[in-house]
C-alpha positions as CSV (number, residue, x, y, z in Angstrom):
1,X,100.9,127.7,93.4
2,X,100.2,124.5,92.9
3,X,98.8,122.1,96.5
4,X,98.9,118.5,95.7
5,X,97.0,116.7,98.9
6,X,97.4,112.5,99.0
7,X,96.3,110.0,101.1
8,X,93.8,107.3,102.6
9,X,90.3,107.0,102.5
10,X,88.6,108.8,105.8
11,X,91.8,110.4,106.9
12,X,90.2,113.9,106.6
13,X,92.0,114.9,103.5
14,X,89.2,115.9,101.8
15,X,87.8,118.1,104.5
16,X,91.4,119.6,105.0
17,X,91.4,120.0,100.9
18,X,88.5,121.9,100.6
19,X,89.6,123.9,103.7
20,X,92.9,125.0,102.1
21,X,91.5,125.8,98.6
22,X,89.1,128.4,100.4
23,X,91.9,129.7,102.2
24,X,94.5,130.3,99.7
25,X,91.5,130.9,96.9
26,X,92.8,127.9,95.0
27,X,90.6,125.7,92.7
28,X,90.1,122.1,93.7
29,X,89.6,118.9,92.2
30,X,88.9,115.9,94.6
31,X,90.8,113.6,91.8
32,X,88.8,110.4,93.6
33,X,85.2,111.6,92.5
34,X,86.6,110.7,88.8
35,X,87.6,107.4,89.4
36,X,84.4,107.1,91.7
37,X,82.3,108.4,89.0
38,X,83.8,105.9,86.2
39,X,83.0,102.8,88.5
40,X,79.6,103.7,88.6
41,X,79.2,105.0,85.0
42,X,80.6,101.4,84.2
43,X,78.3,99.5,86.5
44,X,75.3,101.9,85.3
45,X,76.7,100.7,81.3
46,X,76.2,97.1,82.2
47,X,80.7,96.8,81.9
48,X,82.6,94.7,84.2
49,X,85.0,95.9,86.3
50,X,88.0,94.2,84.8
51,X,87.5,94.9,82.0
52,X,90.4,97.0,81.4
53,X,89.2,98.3,78.0
54,X,85.3,98.9,78.7
55,X,86.2,100.7,81.9
56,X,88.7,103.0,79.6
57,X,86.2,103.3,77.5
58,X,83.8,105.0,80.0
59,X,86.4,106.9,81.3
60,X,86.9,108.8,78.5
61,X,83.7,109.9,78.2
62,X,83.2,110.6,81.6
63,X,81.0,113.5,82.5
64,X,80.7,114.3,86.4
65,X,77.3,116.3,85.8
66,X,75.5,112.6,85.6
67,X,76.3,112.0,89.1
68,X,74.9,113.3,92.5
69,X,76.8,113.5,95.4
70,X,75.3,110.7,97.0
71,X,75.5,108.5,93.7
72,X,79.6,108.7,94.9
73,X,79.3,108.1,98.5
74,X,78.4,105.0,98.4
75,X,80.2,101.8,99.9
76,X,80.0,100.5,96.2
77,X,81.1,103.5,94.5
78,X,84.4,103.7,96.9
79,X,85.1,99.9,96.0
80,X,84.0,100.3,92.2
81,X,86.8,102.8,92.5
82,X,89.5,101.6,94.1
83,X,89.3,98.6,91.6
84,X,89.2,100.9,88.3
85,X,92.1,103.3,89.7
86,X,94.4,100.0,89.4
87,X,93.3,99.8,85.8
88,X,96.3,101.5,84.0
89,X,94.3,102.5,80.9
90,X,91.8,103.8,83.0
91,X,94.9,106.0,85.1
92,X,95.9,106.9,81.5
93,X,92.6,108.1,80.3
94,X,92.2,110.2,83.2
95,X,95.5,111.4,83.6
96,X,95.3,114.3,81.2
97,X,92.1,115.9,83.0
98,X,94.4,115.9,86.1
99,X,97.1,117.4,84.9
100,X,95.3,120.0,82.9
101,X,93.8,120.7,86.3
102,X,97.0,121.1,87.9
103,X,98.8,123.6,85.2
104,X,96.4,126.2,84.7
105,X,97.3,129.9,85.2
106,X,95.9,130.7,88.4
107,X,97.0,127.5,90.5
108,X,95.3,124.8,91.8
109,X,95.1,122.4,94.4
110,X,94.2,118.4,94.3
111,X,94.0,115.6,96.6
112,X,93.8,112.2,95.9
113,X,96.7,109.6,96.3
114,X,99.2,110.0,93.5
115,X,98.9,113.7,92.7
116,X,102.3,114.2,94.5
117,X,104.1,111.6,93.3
118,X,102.1,111.5,89.3
119,X,100.2,114.1,88.4
120,X,101.7,116.8,89.8
121,X,105.3,116.2,91.4
122,X,106.5,119.4,90.8
123,X,103.9,120.8,93.3
124,X,104.8,123.4,95.6
125,X,103.3,121.5,98.6
126,X,102.6,118.5,99.2
127,X,100.7,116.6,102.3
128,X,100.1,113.0,102.7
129,X,97.0,112.7,104.9
130,X,96.8,109.2,107.5
131,X,94.9,107.9,110.0
132,X,94.8,104.8,111.9
133,X,92.4,102.3,110.0
134,X,90.6,101.4,113.0
135,X,89.8,105.4,113.2
136,X,89.0,106.0,109.9
137,X,87.1,102.9,109.5
138,X,85.0,104.6,112.5
139,X,84.1,108.1,110.4
140,X,83.3,105.9,107.3
141,X,81.0,104.1,109.0
142,X,79.2,106.8,110.8
143,X,79.2,108.2,107.5
144,X,77.6,105.6,106.1
145,X,75.1,105.1,108.7
146,X,74.1,108.7,108.2
147,X,73.2,107.6,104.7
148,X,70.9,104.8,106.1
149,X,73.4,101.9,105.9
150,X,73.2,99.1,108.4
151,X,76.8,97.7,107.8
152,X,79.1,96.6,111.0
153,X,81.6,98.6,112.1
154,X,84.0,95.6,111.8
155,X,83.1,95.1,108.3
156,X,84.0,99.1,107.0
157,X,87.3,98.3,108.9
158,X,88.3,95.6,106.8
159,X,87.0,96.8,103.7
160,X,89.4,100.0,104.3
161,X,92.2,97.6,105.3
162,X,91.3,95.8,101.7
163,X,91.2,99.0,100.3
164,X,94.3,100.4,101.2
165,X,96.2,97.8,100.3
166,X,94.8,97.4,96.7
167,X,95.8,100.8,96.1
168,X,99.1,100.0,97.6
169,X,100.2,97.8,95.7
170,X,99.1,98.7,92.2
171,X,101.3,98.4,89.6
172,X,100.9,101.9,87.5
173,X,100.7,104.9,90.5
174,X,100.8,103.2,93.7
175,X,99.2,105.2,96.8
176,X,102.2,106.4,98.3
177,X,103.6,109.4,100.1
178,X,106.0,111.3,97.8
179,X,109.6,111.7,99.0
180,X,109.4,115.6,99.7
181,X,105.8,115.2,101.4
182,X,104.5,116.3,105.0
183,X,103.0,113.7,106.7
184,X,99.4,115.3,108.5
185,X,98.3,112.1,111.3
186,X,95.0,112.7,112.2
187,X,94.1,110.0,114.8
188,X,94.0,111.9,117.2
189,X,93.6,115.7,115.8
190,X,90.4,117.4,115.6
191,X,89.5,118.6,111.8
192,X,90.3,122.2,112.9
193,X,93.8,121.3,114.4
194,X,94.4,119.3,110.9
195,X,93.9,122.0,109.3
196,X,95.9,124.1,111.1
197,X,99.1,121.5,111.1
198,X,98.0,121.4,107.1
199,X,98.3,125.8,106.5
200,X,101.6,125.4,108.8
201,X,103.2,122.8,106.5
202,X,102.1,125.0,103.4
203,X,103.4,128.0,104.7
204,X,106.7,126.1,105.7
205,X,107.0,125.0,102.0
206,X,106.3,128.5,100.3
207,X,109.0,129.7,102.7
208,X,111.7,127.4,101.5
209,X,110.6,127.8,98.1
210,X,110.8,131.8,98.3
211,X,114.7,131.0,99.9
212,X,115.3,128.3,96.7
């Protein structure tokens, strides 16, 4: 079984993905970490983020073991991820890694922005997780404040708007909801309620598949 969970930043898709991974006993890949790590590695190496060939080279030699989670959860890492994710050469460099994970015999759950449309279009269940940008901004702002940042809430909301636009308008694998995905709007949901809706959506998708 392959489960594809896509959606926007701070929508709750990462938490939902982890809960569903445990619920179904499936290995989980947070594909956003690949792009965050690529961006951070490029900055560490002094490679300009708009240097397509240079960043693609970084992506091809990426080792996630080189990064602490804290390194990948900063606002700077998120911005860098969105920039490098728009580079076709980088997406091609990371495609096979994601594809191999998705197609392993024991099944898999991947979350990102193009899993259901590009990485695993044949996924058995597809979800798109979203929330209003104001709610997402507040969630991300609280997370950053917890890390010691003094960034303003309005700044975080604007950064999310810019990132949404960049992710959705890139020419290669834009972030978009697959035609056969189920929308999980977490704006007014607790994480427990969101997870329940996600599991129900997966169960419904599996039931449809079994009847086919």
